[in-house]
PDB file of N, CA, C and O in Angstrom:
ATOM      1  N   MET A   1       0.835  -1.191  -0.050  1.00  0.00           N
ATOM      2  CA  MET A   1      -0.036   0.002   0.035  1.00  0.00           C
ATOM      3  C   MET A   1       0.833   1.262  -0.016  1.00  0.00           C
ATOM      4  O   MET A   1       1.767   1.341   0.782  1.00  0.00           O
ATOM      5  N   ALA A   2       0.621   2.193  -0.831  1.00  0.00           N
ATOM      6  CA  ALA A   2       1.359   3.350  -1.075  1.00  0.00           C
ATOM      7  C   ALA A   2       1.103   4.399   0.080  1.00  0.00           C
ATOM      8  O   ALA A   2      -0.038   4.592   0.500  1.00  0.00           O
ATOM      9  N   VAL A   3       2.097   5.006   0.531  1.00  0.00           N
ATOM     10  CA  VAL A   3       1.870   6.115   1.524  1.00  0.00           C
ATOM     11  C   VAL A   3       1.437   7.369   0.933  1.00  0.00           C
ATOM     12  O   VAL A   3       1.972   7.789  -0.093  1.00  0.00           O
ATOM     13  N   GLN A   4       0.455   8.019   1.548  1.00  0.00           N
ATOM     14  CA  GLN A   4      -0.106   9.198   1.011  1.00  0.00           C
ATOM     15  C   GLN A   4       0.516  10.388   1.627  1.00  0.00           C
ATOM     16  O   GLN A   4       0.659  10.322   2.848  1.00  0.00           O
ATOM     17  N   TYR A   5       0.890  11.396   1.070  1.00  0.00           N
ATOM     18  CA  TYR A   5       1.583  12.682   1.451  1.00  0.00           C
ATOM     19  C   TYR A   5       0.697  13.857   1.219  1.00  0.00           C
ATOM     20  O   TYR A   5       0.009  13.973   0.206  1.00  0.00           O
ATOM     21  N   THR A   6       0.734  14.713   2.174  1.00  0.00           N
ATOM     22  CA  THR A   6      -0.112  15.864   1.964  1.00  0.00           C
ATOM     23  C   THR A   6       0.801  17.140   1.635  1.00  0.00           C
ATOM     24  O   THR A   6       2.014  17.164   1.845  1.00  0.00           O
ATOM     25  N   ILE A   7       0.154  18.062   1.161  1.00  0.00           N
ATOM     26  CA  ILE A   7       0.964  19.164   0.746  1.00  0.00           C
ATOM     27  C   ILE A   7       1.671  19.968   2.127  1.00  0.00           C
ATOM     28  O   ILE A   7       2.715  20.617   2.074  1.00  0.00           O
ATOM     29  N   ASP A   8       0.937  19.781   3.210  1.00  0.00           N
ATOM     30  CA  ASP A   8       1.430  20.296   4.472  1.00  0.00           C
ATOM     31  C   ASP A   8       2.660  19.510   4.847  1.00  0.00           C
ATOM     32  O   ASP A   8       3.595  20.108   5.381  1.00  0.00           O
ATOM     33  N   GLN A   9       2.730  18.265   4.619  1.00  0.00           N
ATOM     34  CA  GLN A   9       3.906  17.433   5.088  1.00  0.00           C
ATOM     35  C   GLN A   9       5.050  17.822   4.063  1.00  0.00           C
ATOM     36  O   GLN A   9       6.200  17.858   4.500  1.00  0.00           O
ATOM     37  N   ILE A  10       4.822  18.108   2.770  1.00  0.00           N
ATOM     38  CA  ILE A  10       5.711  18.507   1.884  1.00  0.00           C
ATOM     39  C   ILE A  10       6.412  19.813   2.248  1.00  0.00           C
ATOM     40  O   ILE A  10       7.636  19.938   2.240  1.00  0.00           O
ATOM     41  N   LYS A  11       5.526  20.798   2.575  1.00  0.00           N
ATOM     42  CA  LYS A  11       5.960  22.074   3.036  1.00  0.00           C
ATOM     43  C   LYS A  11       6.775  21.924   4.147  1.00  0.00           C
ATOM     44  O   LYS A  11       7.890  22.431   4.034  1.00  0.00           O
ATOM     45  N   LYS A  12       6.507  21.340   5.231  1.00  0.00           N
ATOM     46  CA  LYS A  12       7.428  21.123   6.369  1.00  0.00           C
ATOM     47  C   LYS A  12       8.614  20.543   6.115  1.00  0.00           C
ATOM     48  O   LYS A  12       9.596  20.908   6.761  1.00  0.00           O
ATOM     49  N   SER A  13       8.718  19.591   5.180  1.00  0.00           N
ATOM     50  CA  SER A  13       9.977  19.001   4.945  1.00  0.00           C
ATOM     51  C   SER A  13      10.864  20.091   4.044  1.00  0.00           C
ATOM     52  O   SER A  13      12.078  20.111   4.247  1.00  0.00           O
ATOM     53  N   LEU A  14      10.357  20.895   3.165  1.00  0.00           N
ATOM     54  CA  LEU A  14      11.111  21.954   2.567  1.00  0.00           C
ATOM     55  C   LEU A  14      11.391  23.110   3.466  1.00  0.00           C
ATOM     56  O   LEU A  14      12.404  23.776   3.252  1.00  0.00           O
ATOM     57  N   ASP A  15      10.628  23.401   4.408  1.00  0.00           N
ATOM     58  CA  ASP A  15      11.000  24.509   5.461  1.00  0.00           C
ATOM     59  C   ASP A  15      12.221  24.136   6.149  1.00  0.00           C
ATOM     60  O   ASP A  15      12.999  25.044   6.445  1.00  0.00           O
ATOM     61  N   ALA A  16      12.509  22.936   6.450  1.00  0.00           N
ATOM     62  CA  ALA A  16      13.818  22.434   7.029  1.00  0.00           C
ATOM     63  C   ALA A  16      14.956  22.539   6.066  1.00  0.00           C
ATOM     64  O   ALA A  16      16.110  22.406   6.475  1.00  0.00           O
ATOM     65  N   CYS A  17      14.701  22.765   4.843  1.00  0.00           N
ATOM     66  CA  CYS A  17      15.911  22.901   3.864  1.00  0.00           C
ATOM     67  C   CYS A  17      16.100  24.244   3.359  1.00  0.00           C
ATOM     68  O   CYS A  17      16.888  24.439   2.433  1.00  0.00           O
ATOM     69  N   VAL A  18      15.425  25.214   3.904  1.00  0.00           N
ATOM     70  CA  VAL A  18      15.575  26.664   3.288  1.00  0.00           C
ATOM     71  C   VAL A  18      17.036  27.021   3.609  1.00  0.00           C
ATOM     72  O   VAL A  18      17.554  26.735   4.688  1.00  0.00           O
ATOM     73  N   GLY A  19      17.703  27.695   2.563  1.00  0.00           N
ATOM     74  CA  GLY A  19      19.104  28.148   2.618  1.00  0.00           C
ATOM     75  C   GLY A  19      20.010  27.110   2.260  1.00  0.00           C
ATOM     76  O   GLY A  19      21.202  27.400   2.365  1.00  0.00           O
ATOM     77  N   LYS A  20      19.703  25.900   1.837  1.00  0.00           N
ATOM     78  CA  LYS A  20      20.468  24.899   1.506  1.00  0.00           C
ATOM     79  C   LYS A  20      20.480  24.683  -0.075  1.00  0.00           C
ATOM     80  O   LYS A  20      19.500  24.927  -0.779  1.00  0.00           O
ATOM     81  N   LYS A  21      21.633  24.222  -0.531  1.00  0.00           N
ATOM     82  CA  LYS A  21      21.769  23.951  -1.985  1.00  0.00           C
ATOM     83  C   LYS A  21      21.075  22.689  -2.283  1.00  0.00           C
ATOM     84  O   LYS A  21      21.289  21.692  -1.592  1.00  0.00           O
ATOM     85  N   VAL A  22      20.183  22.675  -3.360  1.00  0.00           N
ATOM     86  CA  VAL A  22      19.504  21.476  -3.858  1.00  0.00           C
ATOM     87  C   VAL A  22      19.648  21.446  -5.305  1.00  0.00           C
ATOM     88  O   VAL A  22      19.980  22.464  -5.913  1.00  0.00           O
ATOM     89  N   LYS A  23      19.396  20.219  -5.961  1.00  0.00           N
ATOM     90  CA  LYS A  23      19.326  19.874  -7.112  1.00  0.00           C
ATOM     91  C   LYS A  23      17.928  19.779  -7.652  1.00  0.00           C
ATOM     92  O   LYS A  23      17.100  19.035  -7.128  1.00  0.00           O
ATOM     93  N   LEU A  24      17.624  20.625  -8.834  1.00  0.00           N
ATOM     94  CA  LEU A  24      16.272  20.627  -9.281  1.00  0.00           C
ATOM     95  C   LEU A  24      16.113  19.844 -10.534  1.00  0.00           C
ATOM     96  O   LEU A  24      17.023  19.863 -11.364  1.00  0.00           O
ATOM     97  N   ARG A  25      15.063  19.177 -10.732  1.00  0.00           N
ATOM     98  CA  ARG A  25      14.638  18.392 -11.974  1.00  0.00           C
ATOM     99  C   ARG A  25      13.292  18.679 -12.183  1.00  0.00           C
ATOM    100  O   ARG A  25      12.482  18.185 -11.399  1.00  0.00           O
ATOM    101  N   ALA A  26      12.859  19.461 -13.193  1.00  0.00           N
ATOM    102  CA  ALA A  26      11.494  19.765 -13.422  1.00  0.00           C
ATOM    103  C   ALA A  26      11.012  19.369 -14.798  1.00  0.00           C
ATOM    104  O   ALA A  26      11.743  19.520 -15.777  1.00  0.00           O
ATOM    105  N   ASP A  27       9.906  18.910 -14.883  1.00  0.00           N
ATOM    106  CA  ASP A  27       9.264  18.394 -16.157  1.00  0.00           C
ATOM    107  C   ASP A  27       8.625  19.679 -16.834  1.00  0.00           C
ATOM    108  O   ASP A  27       7.674  20.180 -16.234  1.00  0.00           O
ATOM    109  N   LYS A  28       9.023  20.237 -17.959  1.00  0.00           N
ATOM    110  CA  LYS A  28       8.380  21.461 -18.591  1.00  0.00           C
ATOM    111  C   LYS A  28       7.453  21.106 -19.643  1.00  0.00           C
ATOM    112  O   LYS A  28       6.974  22.006 -20.333  1.00  0.00           O
ATOM    113  N   GLY A  29       7.117  19.786 -19.861  1.00  0.00           N
ATOM    114  CA  GLY A  29       6.311  19.464 -20.927  1.00  0.00           C
ATOM    115  C   GLY A  29       6.866  19.182 -22.081  1.00  0.00           C
ATOM    116  O   GLY A  29       7.937  19.707 -22.386  1.00  0.00           O
ATOM    117  N   ARG A  30       6.217  18.292 -22.922  1.00  0.00           N
ATOM    118  CA  ARG A  30       6.709  17.933 -24.364  1.00  0.00           C
ATOM    119  C   ARG A  30       8.045  17.545 -24.357  1.00  0.00           C
ATOM    120  O   ARG A  30       8.868  18.033 -25.132  1.00  0.00           O
ATOM    121  N   LYS A  31       8.371  16.498 -23.337  1.00  0.00           N
ATOM    122  CA  LYS A  31       9.584  15.917 -23.236  1.00  0.00           C
ATOM    123  C   LYS A  31      10.887  16.954 -23.048  1.00  0.00           C
ATOM    124  O   LYS A  31      11.992  16.716 -23.537  1.00  0.00           O
ATOM    125  N   ARG A  32      10.609  17.997 -22.354  1.00  0.00           N
ATOM    126  CA  ARG A  32      11.620  18.954 -22.010  1.00  0.00           C
ATOM    127  C   ARG A  32      11.705  18.890 -20.552  1.00  0.00           C
ATOM    128  O   ARG A  32      10.699  18.944 -19.844  1.00  0.00           O
ATOM    129  N   VAL A  33      13.072  18.759 -20.025  1.00  0.00           N
ATOM    130  CA  VAL A  33      13.297  18.671 -18.591  1.00  0.00           C
ATOM    131  C   VAL A  33      14.421  19.712 -18.345  1.00  0.00           C
ATOM    132  O   VAL A  33      15.389  19.860 -19.091  1.00  0.00           O
ATOM    133  N   LEU A  34      14.194  20.376 -17.277  1.00  0.00           N
ATOM    134  CA  LEU A  34      15.026  21.280 -16.696  1.00  0.00           C
ATOM    135  C   LEU A  34      15.797  20.549 -15.546  1.00  0.00           C
ATOM    136  O   LEU A  34      15.193  19.916 -14.680  1.00  0.00           O
ATOM    137  N   GLU A  35      17.222  20.672 -15.578  1.00  0.00           N
ATOM    138  CA  GLU A  35      18.041  20.182 -14.599  1.00  0.00           C
ATOM    139  C   GLU A  35      18.849  21.236 -14.251  1.00  0.00           C
ATOM    140  O   GLU A  35      19.395  21.881 -15.146  1.00  0.00           O
ATOM    141  N   ALA A  36      19.037  21.556 -12.938  1.00  0.00           N
ATOM    142  CA  ALA A  36      19.841  22.600 -12.328  1.00  0.00           C
ATOM    143  C   ALA A  36      20.126  22.497 -10.879  1.00  0.00           C
ATOM    144  O   ALA A  36      19.531  21.694 -10.159  1.00  0.00           O
ATOM    145  N   GLU A  37      21.099  23.368 -10.425  1.00  0.00           N
ATOM    146  CA  GLU A  37      21.370  23.368  -9.018  1.00  0.00           C
ATOM    147  C   GLU A  37      21.026  24.869  -8.635  1.00  0.00           C
ATOM    148  O   GLU A  37      21.081  25.858  -9.366  1.00  0.00           O
ATOM    149  N   GLY A  38      20.657  24.786  -7.305  1.00  0.00           N
ATOM    150  CA  GLY A  38      20.305  26.071  -6.832  1.00  0.00           C
ATOM    151  C   GLY A  38      20.042  26.200  -5.384  1.00  0.00           C
ATOM    152  O   GLY A  38      20.146  25.152  -4.748  1.00  0.00           O
ATOM    153  N   VAL A  39      19.740  27.212  -4.767  1.00  0.00           N
ATOM    154  CA  VAL A  39      19.526  27.421  -3.327  1.00  0.00           C
ATOM    155  C   VAL A  39      17.943  27.557  -3.088  1.00  0.00           C
ATOM    156  O   VAL A  39      17.250  28.307  -3.775  1.00  0.00           O
ATOM    157  N   LEU A  40      17.468  26.809  -2.112  1.00  0.00           N
ATOM    158  CA  LEU A  40      16.077  26.875  -1.781  1.00  0.00           C
ATOM    159  C   LEU A  40      15.963  28.218  -0.878  1.00  0.00           C
ATOM    160  O   LEU A  40      16.315  28.204   0.301  1.00  0.00           O
ATOM    161  N   VAL A  41      15.468  29.332  -1.483  1.00  0.00           N
ATOM    162  CA  VAL A  41      15.466  30.762  -0.906  1.00  0.00           C
ATOM    163  C   VAL A  41      14.474  30.788   0.143  1.00  0.00           C
ATOM    164  O   VAL A  41      14.866  30.830   1.309  1.00  0.00           O
ATOM    165  N   GLU A  42      13.068  30.766  -0.157  1.00  0.00           N
ATOM    166  CA  GLU A  42      11.952  30.892   0.616  1.00  0.00           C
ATOM    167  C   GLU A  42      10.852  29.870   0.313  1.00  0.00           C
ATOM    168  O   GLU A  42      10.732  29.277  -0.759  1.00  0.00           O
ATOM    169  N   THR A  43      10.073  29.738   1.371  1.00  0.00           N
ATOM    170  CA  THR A  43       8.895  28.957   1.077  1.00  0.00           C
ATOM    171  C   THR A  43       7.614  29.794   1.663  1.00  0.00           C
ATOM    172  O   THR A  43       7.657  30.365   2.752  1.00  0.00           O
ATOM    173  N   TYR A  44       6.601  29.795   0.901  1.00  0.00           N
ATOM    174  CA  TYR A  44       5.326  30.567   1.200  1.00  0.00           C
ATOM    175  C   TYR A  44       4.306  29.487   1.299  1.00  0.00           C
ATOM    176  O   TYR A  44       4.503  28.342   0.890  1.00  0.00           O
ATOM    177  N   PRO A  45       3.175  29.915   1.877  1.00  0.00           N
ATOM    178  CA  PRO A  45       2.047  28.968   2.036  1.00  0.00           C
ATOM    179  C   PRO A  45       1.649  28.139   0.772  1.00  0.00           C
ATOM    180  O   PRO A  45       1.264  26.977   0.904  1.00  0.00           O
ATOM    181  N   LYS A  46       1.733  28.675  -0.331  1.00  0.00           N
ATOM    182  CA  LYS A  46       1.461  27.907  -1.575  1.00  0.00           C
ATOM    183  C   LYS A  46       2.607  27.530  -2.528  1.00  0.00           C
ATOM    184  O   LYS A  46       2.437  26.641  -3.362  1.00  0.00           O
ATOM    185  N   LEU A  47       3.748  28.179  -2.421  1.00  0.00           N
ATOM    186  CA  LEU A  47       4.854  27.945  -3.269  1.00  0.00           C
ATOM    187  C   LEU A  47       6.111  28.192  -2.641  1.00  0.00           C
ATOM    188  O   LEU A  47       6.202  28.802  -1.575  1.00  0.00           O
ATOM    189  N   PHE A  48       7.206  27.675  -3.353  1.00  0.00           N
ATOM    190  CA  PHE A  48       8.542  27.967  -2.934  1.00  0.00           C
ATOM    191  C   PHE A  48       9.361  28.427  -3.952  1.00  0.00           C
ATOM    192  O   PHE A  48       8.999  28.243  -5.115  1.00  0.00           O
ATOM    193  N   VAL A  49      10.576  29.087  -3.672  1.00  0.00           N
ATOM    194  CA  VAL A  49      11.355  29.859  -4.561  1.00  0.00           C
ATOM    195  C   VAL A  49      12.743  29.327  -4.545  1.00  0.00           C
ATOM    196  O   VAL A  49      13.311  29.328  -3.453  1.00  0.00           O
ATOM    197  N   ILE A  50      13.379  28.875  -5.582  1.00  0.00           N
ATOM    198  CA  ILE A  50      14.736  28.444  -5.824  1.00  0.00           C
ATOM    199  C   ILE A  50      15.527  29.472  -6.702  1.00  0.00           C
ATOM    200  O   ILE A  50      15.192  29.834  -7.829  1.00  0.00           O
ATOM    201  N   LYS A  51      16.628  29.882  -6.005  1.00  0.00           N
ATOM    202  CA  LYS A  51      17.550  30.891  -6.871  1.00  0.00           C
ATOM    203  C   LYS A  51      18.638  29.848  -7.536  1.00  0.00           C
ATOM    204  O   LYS A  51      19.317  29.100  -6.832  1.00  0.00           O
ATOM    205  N   LEU A  52      18.711  29.877  -8.734  1.00  0.00           N
ATOM    206  CA  LEU A  52      19.628  29.076  -9.443  1.00  0.00           C
ATOM    207  C   LEU A  52      21.081  29.539  -9.505  1.00  0.00           C
ATOM    208  O   LEU A  52      21.324  30.742  -9.406  1.00  0.00           O
ATOM    209  N   ASP A  53      21.992  28.710  -9.653  1.00  0.00           N
ATOM    210  CA  ASP A  53      23.380  28.981  -9.655  1.00  0.00           C
ATOM    211  C   ASP A  53      23.821  29.287 -11.186  1.00  0.00           C
ATOM    212  O   ASP A  53      24.330  28.396 -11.866  1.00  0.00           O
ATOM    213  N   LYS A  54      23.614  30.511 -11.661  1.00  0.00           N
ATOM    214  CA  LYS A  54      24.150  31.001 -12.826  1.00  0.00           C
ATOM    215  C   LYS A  54      24.971  32.063 -12.650  1.00  0.00           C
ATOM    216  O   LYS A  54      24.535  32.989 -11.967  1.00  0.00           O
ATOM    217  N   SER A  55      26.283  32.162 -13.202  1.00  0.00           N
ATOM    218  CA  SER A  55      27.063  33.219 -13.053  1.00  0.00           C
ATOM    219  C   SER A  55      26.627  34.406 -14.003  1.00  0.00           C
ATOM    220  O   SER A  55      26.819  35.553 -13.598  1.00  0.00           O
ATOM    221  N   ASN A  56      26.112  34.220 -15.114  1.00  0.00           N
ATOM    222  CA  ASN A  56      25.623  35.292 -15.955  1.00  0.00           C
ATOM    223  C   ASN A  56      24.529  36.126 -15.603  1.00  0.00           C
ATOM    224  O   ASN A  56      24.462  37.314 -15.915  1.00  0.00           O
ATOM    225  N   ALA A  57      23.568  35.432 -14.875  1.00  0.00           N
ATOM    226  CA  ALA A  57      22.306  36.089 -14.483  1.00  0.00           C
ATOM    227  C   ALA A  57      21.748  35.545 -13.303  1.00  0.00           C
ATOM    228  O   ALA A  57      21.961  34.368 -13.015  1.00  0.00           O
ATOM    229  N   VAL A  58      21.025  36.314 -12.560  1.00  0.00           N
ATOM    230  CA  VAL A  58      20.331  35.822 -11.263  1.00  0.00           C
ATOM    231  C   VAL A  58      18.874  35.240 -11.850  1.00  0.00           C
ATOM    232  O   VAL A  58      18.101  35.925 -12.520  1.00  0.00           O
ATOM    233  N   ARG A  59      18.685  34.080 -11.536  1.00  0.00           N
ATOM    234  CA  ARG A  59      17.384  33.453 -12.046  1.00  0.00           C
ATOM    235  C   ARG A  59      16.739  32.804 -10.830  1.00  0.00           C
ATOM    236  O   ARG A  59      17.358  32.001 -10.132  1.00  0.00           O
ATOM    237  N   ARG A  60      15.450  33.176 -10.587  1.00  0.00           N
ATOM    238  CA  ARG A  60      14.721  32.559  -9.544  1.00  0.00           C
ATOM    239  C   ARG A  60      13.499  31.869 -10.133  1.00  0.00           C
ATOM    240  O   ARG A  60      12.803  32.454 -10.962  1.00  0.00           O
ATOM    241  N   LEU A  61      13.226  30.638  -9.719  1.00  0.00           N
ATOM    242  CA  LEU A  61      12.042  29.778 -10.206  1.00  0.00           C
ATOM    243  C   LEU A  61      11.196  29.557  -9.084  1.00  0.00           C
ATOM    244  O   LEU A  61      11.658  29.372  -7.958  1.00  0.00           O
ATOM    245  N   SER A  62       9.907  29.569  -9.354  1.00  0.00           N
ATOM    246  CA  SER A  62       8.941  29.136  -8.282  1.00  0.00           C
ATOM    247  C   SER A  62       8.078  28.044  -8.783  1.00  0.00           C
ATOM    248  O   SER A  62       7.681  27.962  -9.945  1.00  0.00           O
ATOM    249  N   TYR A  63       7.798  27.160  -7.776  1.00  0.00           N
ATOM    250  CA  TYR A  63       6.986  26.041  -7.930  1.00  0.00           C
ATOM    251  C   TYR A  63       5.971  25.684  -6.856  1.00  0.00           C
ATOM    252  O   TYR A  63       6.271  26.061  -5.723  1.00  0.00           O
ATOM    253  N   THR A  64       4.908  25.076  -6.992  1.00  0.00           N
ATOM    254  CA  THR A  64       3.994  24.892  -5.920  1.00  0.00           C
ATOM    255  C   THR A  64       4.418  23.677  -5.243  1.00  0.00           C
ATOM    256  O   THR A  64       5.281  22.961  -5.750  1.00  0.00           O
ATOM    257  N   TYR A  65       3.805  23.363  -3.998  1.00  0.00           N
ATOM    258  CA  TYR A  65       4.001  22.048  -3.441  1.00  0.00           C
ATOM    259  C   TYR A  65       3.253  21.013  -4.222  1.00  0.00           C
ATOM    260  O   TYR A  65       3.578  19.826  -4.172  1.00  0.00           O
ATOM    261  N   ALA A  66       2.362  21.405  -4.864  1.00  0.00           N
ATOM    262  CA  ALA A  66       1.399  20.316  -5.671  1.00  0.00           C
ATOM    263  C   ALA A  66       2.364  19.748  -6.941  1.00  0.00           C
ATOM    264  O   ALA A  66       2.183  18.627  -7.417  1.00  0.00           O
ATOM    265  N   ASP A  67       3.306  20.577  -7.377  1.00  0.00           N
ATOM    266  CA  ASP A  67       4.355  20.086  -8.331  1.00  0.00           C
ATOM    267  C   ASP A  67       5.094  18.994  -7.791  1.00  0.00           C
ATOM    268  O   ASP A  67       5.315  18.025  -8.518  1.00  0.00           O
ATOM    269  N   ILE A  68       5.577  19.019  -6.418  1.00  0.00           N
ATOM    270  CA  ILE A  68       6.258  17.950  -5.924  1.00  0.00           C
ATOM    271  C   ILE A  68       5.325  16.745  -5.760  1.00  0.00           C
ATOM    272  O   ILE A  68       5.692  15.615  -6.083  1.00  0.00           O
ATOM    273  N   LEU A  69       4.100  17.007  -5.247  1.00  0.00           N
ATOM    274  CA  LEU A  69       3.184  15.949  -4.985  1.00  0.00           C
ATOM    275  C   LEU A  69       2.843  14.989  -6.200  1.00  0.00           C
ATOM    276  O   LEU A  69       2.732  13.767  -6.101  1.00  0.00           O
ATOM    277  N   THR A  70       2.692  15.737  -7.374  1.00  0.00           N
ATOM    278  CA  THR A  70       2.346  15.076  -8.574  1.00  0.00           C
ATOM    279  C   THR A  70       3.705  14.643  -9.340  1.00  0.00           C
ATOM    280  O   THR A  70       3.641  14.063 -10.424  1.00  0.00           O
ATOM    281  N   GLU A  71       4.837  14.930  -8.774  1.00  0.00           N
ATOM    282  CA  GLU A  71       6.178  14.593  -9.348  1.00  0.00           C
ATOM    283  C   GLU A  71       6.613  15.152 -10.419  1.00  0.00           C
ATOM    284  O   GLU A  71       7.500  14.601 -11.071  1.00  0.00           O
ATOM    285  N   LYS A  72       6.046  16.406 -10.818  1.00  0.00           N
ATOM    286  CA  LYS A  72       6.550  17.149 -11.929  1.00  0.00           C
ATOM    287  C   LYS A  72       7.808  17.867 -11.686  1.00  0.00           C
ATOM    288  O   LYS A  72       8.504  18.302 -12.604  1.00  0.00           O
ATOM    289  N   VAL A  73       8.093  17.987 -10.431  1.00  0.00           N
ATOM    290  CA  VAL A  73       9.271  18.654  -9.740  1.00  0.00           C
ATOM    291  C   VAL A  73       9.961  17.663  -8.728  1.00  0.00           C
ATOM    292  O   VAL A  73       9.293  17.078  -7.875  1.00  0.00           O
ATOM    293  N   GLU A  74      11.158  17.515  -8.836  1.00  0.00           N
ATOM    294  CA  GLU A  74      11.922  16.734  -7.942  1.00  0.00           C
ATOM    295  C   GLU A  74      13.068  17.531  -7.344  1.00  0.00           C
ATOM    296  O   GLU A  74      13.902  18.068  -8.072  1.00  0.00           O
ATOM    297  N   LEU A  75      13.110  17.608  -6.046  1.00  0.00           N
ATOM    298  CA  LEU A  75      14.277  18.264  -5.460  1.00  0.00           C
ATOM    299  C   LEU A  75      15.117  17.299  -4.729  1.00  0.00           C
ATOM    300  O   LEU A  75      14.573  16.485  -3.982  1.00  0.00           O
ATOM    301  N   THR A  76      16.512  17.322  -4.893  1.00  0.00           N
ATOM    302  CA  THR A  76      17.345  16.418  -4.018  1.00  0.00           C
ATOM    303  C   THR A  76      18.435  17.210  -3.238  1.00  0.00           C
ATOM    304  O   THR A  76      18.993  18.205  -3.700  1.00  0.00           O
ATOM    305  N   LEU A  77      18.683  16.685  -2.029  1.00  0.00           N
ATOM    306  CA  LEU A  77      19.615  17.298  -1.144  1.00  0.00           C
ATOM    307  C   LEU A  77      20.503  16.221  -0.763  1.00  0.00           C
ATOM    308  O   LEU A  77      20.032  15.246  -0.178  1.00  0.00           O
ATOM    309  N   ASP A  78      21.811  16.296  -1.048  1.00  0.00           N
ATOM    310  CA  ASP A  78      22.725  15.194  -0.580  1.00  0.00           C
ATOM    311  C   ASP A  78      22.243  13.789  -1.087  1.00  0.00           C
ATOM    312  O   ASP A  78      22.297  12.791  -0.368  1.00  0.00           O
ATOM    313  N   ASP A  79      21.780  13.781  -2.338  1.00  0.00           N
ATOM    314  CA  ASP A  79      21.324  12.575  -2.970  1.00  0.00           C
ATOM    315  C   ASP A  79      20.210  11.881  -2.177  1.00  0.00           C
ATOM    316  O   ASP A  79      20.219  10.659  -2.030  1.00  0.00           O
ATOM    317  N   LYS A  80      19.247  12.668  -1.665  1.00  0.00           N
ATOM    318  CA  LYS A  80      18.150  12.285  -0.898  1.00  0.00           C
ATOM    319  C   LYS A  80      16.967  13.257  -1.398  1.00  0.00           C
ATOM    320  O   LYS A  80      17.100  14.481  -1.410  1.00  0.00           O
ATOM    321  N   ARG A  81      15.856  12.623  -1.789  1.00  0.00           N
ATOM    322  CA  ARG A  81      14.748  13.466  -2.353  1.00  0.00           C
ATOM    323  C   ARG A  81      14.012  14.133  -1.321  1.00  0.00           C
ATOM    324  O   ARG A  81      13.641  13.513  -0.325  1.00  0.00           O
ATOM    325  N   ILE A  82      13.789  15.271  -1.476  1.00  0.00           N
ATOM    326  CA  ILE A  82      13.107  16.223  -0.452  1.00  0.00           C
ATOM    327  C   ILE A  82      11.590  16.248  -0.849  1.00  0.00           C
ATOM    328  O   ILE A  82      11.285  16.294  -2.041  1.00  0.00           O
ATOM    329  N   GLY A  83      10.666  16.220   0.105  1.00  0.00           N
ATOM    330  CA  GLY A  83       9.324  16.283  -0.011  1.00  0.00           C
ATOM    331  C   GLY A  83       8.677  15.032   0.050  1.00  0.00           C
ATOM    332  O   GLY A  83       7.836  14.832   0.926  1.00  0.00           O
ATOM    333  N   ILE A  84       9.039  13.958  -0.976  1.00  0.00           N
ATOM    334  CA  ILE A  84       8.539  12.702  -0.903  1.00  0.00           C
ATOM    335  C   ILE A  84       9.737  11.806  -0.940  1.00  0.00           C
ATOM    336  O   ILE A  84      10.554  11.904  -1.856  1.00  0.00           O
ATOM    337  N   PRO A  85       9.865  10.951   0.010  1.00  0.00           N
ATOM    338  CA  PRO A  85      10.871   9.911   0.144  1.00  0.00           C
ATOM    339  C   PRO A  85      10.809   8.923  -0.996  1.00  0.00           C
ATOM    340  O   PRO A  85       9.730   8.477  -1.385  1.00  0.00           O
ATOM    341  N   SER A  86      11.781   8.635  -1.447  1.00  0.00           N
ATOM    342  CA  SER A  86      11.959   7.518  -2.516  1.00  0.00           C
ATOM    343  C   SER A  86      11.881   6.223  -2.021  1.00  0.00           C
ATOM    344  O   SER A  86      12.008   5.263  -2.780  1.00  0.00           O
TER     345      SER A  86
END
């Protein structure tokens, strides 16, 4: 039986990782995937913000906790998935 995770549980696990460097893997649709590294900057009630490590430009991406729940976004910290355990 699969374990059910809620958005609140995902938010709490991300709150513990604010300020840490994470690896991002996001499905952008039509077989396009974004893979990058950045810092989890802030968490808000409905979304979280990641600042990407790009030397030429500061880039921030925001995603919702539902994106992690539906596995459209995967965050890893020290080779361990954040949000939903593997």
